[in-house]
DRENSEGU-946356 format. One record per residue (C-alpha): residue number from 1; residue in three letters; x, y, z. Coordinates in nm, 3 decimals, always signed. Layout:
BEGIN
+-----+---------+---------+---------+---------+
| num | residuo |    east |   north |      up |
+-----+---------+---------+---------+---------+
| NUM |     ala |       X |       Y |       Z |
...
+-----+---------+---------+---------+---------+
//
This chain:
BEGIN
+-----+---------+---------+---------+---------+
| num | residuo |    east |   north |      up |
+-----+---------+---------+---------+---------+
|   1 |     unk |  -2.242 |  -1.517 |  -4.118 |
|   2 |     unk |  -2.308 |  -1.864 |  -3.979 |
|   3 |     unk |  -2.363 |  -1.931 |  -3.609 |
|   4 |     unk |  -2.042 |  -2.134 |  -3.599 |
|   5 |     unk |  -1.835 |  -1.842 |  -3.736 |
|   6 |     unk |  -1.999 |  -1.603 |  -3.490 |
|   7 |     unk |  -1.921 |  -1.840 |  -3.202 |
|   8 |     unk |  -1.558 |  -1.871 |  -3.321 |
|   9 |     unk |  -1.526 |  -1.492 |  -3.353 |
|  10 |     unk |  -1.675 |  -1.442 |  -3.007 |
|  11 |     unk |  -1.440 |  -1.700 |  -2.857 |
|  12 |     unk |  -1.138 |  -1.539 |  -3.026 |
|  13 |     unk |  -1.247 |  -1.195 |  -2.903 |
|  14 |     unk |  -1.295 |  -1.321 |  -2.546 |
|  15 |     unk |  -0.954 |  -1.492 |  -2.555 |
|  16 |     unk |  -0.790 |  -1.167 |  -2.674 |
|  17 |     unk |  -0.956 |  -0.976 |  -2.388 |
|  18 |     unk |  -0.843 |  -1.237 |  -2.134 |
|  19 |     unk |  -0.484 |  -1.224 |  -2.265 |
|  20 |     unk |  -0.485 |  -0.844 |  -2.264 |
|  21 |     unk |  -0.620 |  -0.833 |  -1.909 |
|  22 |     unk |  -0.362 |  -1.085 |  -1.792 |
|  23 |     unk |  -0.081 |  -0.885 |  -1.955 |
|  24 |     unk |  -0.205 |  -0.565 |  -1.790 |
|  25 |     unk |  -0.230 |  -0.727 |  -1.447 |
|  26 |     unk |  +0.119 |  -0.875 |  -1.485 |
|  27 |     unk |  +0.261 |  -0.534 |  -1.583 |
|  28 |     unk |  +0.104 |  -0.372 |  -1.275 |
|  29 |     unk |  +0.235 |  -0.651 |  -1.054 |
|  30 |     unk |  +0.587 |  -0.627 |  -1.201 |
|  31 |     unk |  +0.585 |  -0.250 |  -1.160 |
|  32 |     unk |  +0.492 |  -0.263 |  -0.793 |
|  33 |     unk |  +0.652 |  -0.593 |  -0.693 |
|  34 |     unk |  +0.863 |  -0.551 |  -0.384 |
|  35 |     unk |  +0.781 |  -0.180 |  -0.368 |
|  36 |     unk |  +0.604 |  -0.041 |  -0.064 |
|  37 |     unk |  +0.388 |  +0.270 |  -0.068 |
|  38 |     unk |  +0.335 |  +0.393 |  +0.288 |
|  39 |     unk |  +0.153 |  +0.693 |  +0.433 |
|  40 |     unk |  +0.206 |  +0.805 |  +0.790 |
|  41 |     unk |  -0.062 |  +1.037 |  +0.923 |
|  42 |     unk |  +0.044 |  +1.249 |  +1.221 |
|  43 |     unk |  -0.116 |  +1.536 |  +1.413 |
|  44 |     unk |  +0.136 |  +1.818 |  +1.434 |
|  45 |     unk |  +0.486 |  +1.797 |  +1.575 |
|  46 |     unk |  +0.414 |  +1.637 |  +1.909 |
|  47 |     unk |  +0.671 |  +1.406 |  +2.064 |
|  48 |     unk |  +0.440 |  +1.115 |  +1.979 |
|  49 |     unk |  +0.430 |  +1.220 |  +1.612 |
|  50 |     unk |  +0.805 |  +1.280 |  +1.591 |
|  51 |     unk |  +0.874 |  +0.942 |  +1.752 |
|  52 |     unk |  +0.647 |  +0.770 |  +1.500 |
|  53 |     unk |  +0.824 |  +0.942 |  +1.208 |
|  54 |     unk |  +1.166 |  +0.851 |  +1.342 |
|  55 |     unk |  +1.069 |  +0.490 |  +1.414 |
|  56 |     unk |  +0.907 |  +0.420 |  +1.077 |
|  57 |     unk |  +1.196 |  +0.580 |  +0.887 |
|  58 |     unk |  +1.444 |  +0.362 |  +1.078 |
|  59 |     unk |  +1.239 |  +0.045 |  +1.020 |
|  60 |     unk |  +1.200 |  +0.123 |  +0.648 |
|  61 |     unk |  +1.572 |  +0.188 |  +0.604 |
|  62 |     unk |  +1.662 |  -0.135 |  +0.784 |
|  63 |     unk |  +1.409 |  -0.362 |  +0.612 |
|  64 |     unk |  +1.299 |  -0.193 |  +0.287 |
|  65 |     unk |  +1.603 |  +0.006 |  +0.180 |
|  66 |     unk |  +1.546 |  +0.142 |  -0.170 |
|  67 |     unk |  +1.206 |  -0.031 |  -0.202 |
|  68 |     unk |  +0.971 |  +0.211 |  -0.032 |
|  69 |     unk |  +0.803 |  +0.546 |  -0.063 |
|  70 |     unk |  +0.701 |  +0.707 |  +0.265 |
|  71 |     unk |  +0.472 |  +1.008 |  +0.273 |
|  72 |     unk |  +0.429 |  +1.186 |  +0.605 |
|  73 |     unk |  +0.103 |  +1.379 |  +0.621 |
|  74 |     unk |  +0.031 |  +1.628 |  +0.897 |
|  75 |     unk |  -0.342 |  +1.626 |  +0.958 |
|  76 |     unk |  -0.327 |  +1.979 |  +1.098 |
|  77 |     unk |  -0.198 |  +2.096 |  +0.759 |
|  78 |     unk |  -0.428 |  +1.873 |  +0.549 |
|  79 |     unk |  -0.732 |  +1.785 |  +0.764 |
|  80 |     unk |  -0.943 |  +1.684 |  +0.463 |
|  81 |     unk |  -0.720 |  +1.377 |  +0.418 |
|  82 |     unk |  -0.827 |  +1.237 |  +0.756 |
|  83 |     unk |  -1.183 |  +1.190 |  +0.635 |
|  84 |     unk |  -1.080 |  +1.055 |  +0.294 |
|  85 |     unk |  -0.861 |  +0.787 |  +0.453 |
|  86 |     unk |  -1.094 |  +0.737 |  +0.750 |
|  87 |     unk |  -0.822 |  +0.825 |  +1.001 |
|  88 |     unk |  -0.960 |  +0.802 |  +1.355 |
|  89 |     unk |  -0.631 |  +0.822 |  +1.547 |
|  90 |     unk |  -0.286 |  +0.963 |  +1.489 |
|  91 |     unk |  -0.024 |  +0.851 |  +1.422 |
|  92 |     unk |  -0.162 |  +0.600 |  +1.173 |
|  93 |     unk |  +0.050 |  +0.421 |  +0.914 |
|  94 |     unk |  -0.129 |  +0.296 |  +0.602 |
|  95 |     unk |  +0.037 |  +0.041 |  +0.376 |
|  96 |     unk |  -0.113 |  +0.114 |  +0.033 |
|  97 |     unk |  +0.107 |  -0.128 |  -0.163 |
|  98 |     unk |  +0.168 |  -0.413 |  -0.182 |
|  99 |     unk |  -0.185 |  -0.524 |  -0.116 |
| 100 |     unk |  -0.360 |  -0.595 |  +0.110 |
| 101 |     unk |  -0.399 |  -0.248 |  +0.255 |
| 102 |     unk |  -0.305 |  -0.238 |  +0.623 |
| 103 |     unk |  -0.340 |  +0.020 |  +0.901 |
| 104 |     unk |  -0.112 |  +0.043 |  +1.203 |
| 105 |     unk |  -0.189 |  +0.289 |  +1.482 |
| 106 |     unk |  +0.063 |  +0.415 |  +1.736 |
| 107 |     unk |  +0.414 |  +0.556 |  +1.761 |
| 108 |     unk |  +0.566 |  +0.272 |  +1.554 |
| 109 |     unk |  +0.789 |  +0.170 |  +1.846 |
| 110 |     unk |  +0.690 |  -0.199 |  +1.838 |
| 111 |     unk |  +0.910 |  -0.309 |  +1.549 |
| 112 |     unk |  +0.782 |  -0.668 |  +1.548 |
| 113 |     unk |  +0.422 |  -0.546 |  +1.515 |
| 114 |     unk |  +0.523 |  -0.311 |  +1.232 |
| 115 |     unk |  +0.707 |  -0.587 |  +1.045 |
| 116 |     unk |  +0.407 |  -0.820 |  +1.076 |
| 117 |     unk |  +0.176 |  -0.538 |  +0.962 |
| 118 |     unk |  +0.395 |  -0.475 |  +0.658 |
| 119 |     unk |  +0.399 |  -0.850 |  +0.580 |
| 120 |     unk |  +0.776 |  -0.859 |  +0.625 |
| 121 |     unk |  +0.755 |  -1.112 |  +0.905 |
| 122 |     unk |  +0.509 |  -1.386 |  +0.993 |
| 123 |     unk |  +0.296 |  -1.346 |  +1.303 |
| 124 |     unk |  +0.425 |  -1.576 |  +1.576 |
+-----+---------+---------+---------+---------+
//
């Protein structure tokens, strides 16, 4: 095979890979677009933890209705998850999707701060 044919084959192969990668990335984006994956880490059923759960559920229903998945994880029940997610305080909310990943610590009572952290409102 001539060098020209090899170069043409290589270019065609690289183009096919680029197109395939772009199609895959678009499919992932379309699948997750507008969808929020949130994890709230709490420590037991303290008033602080219960307030955080109530506040984030209310905020999600008001601003993300039908577009979110919220997992509440009790670190007393699943302590191994604290190390895996590098949780240093509870309650901690982690926004997994859409990227970028964000962490918000506290009882979720400052709605403006939560909305900025979720990229639903610009920081003023």
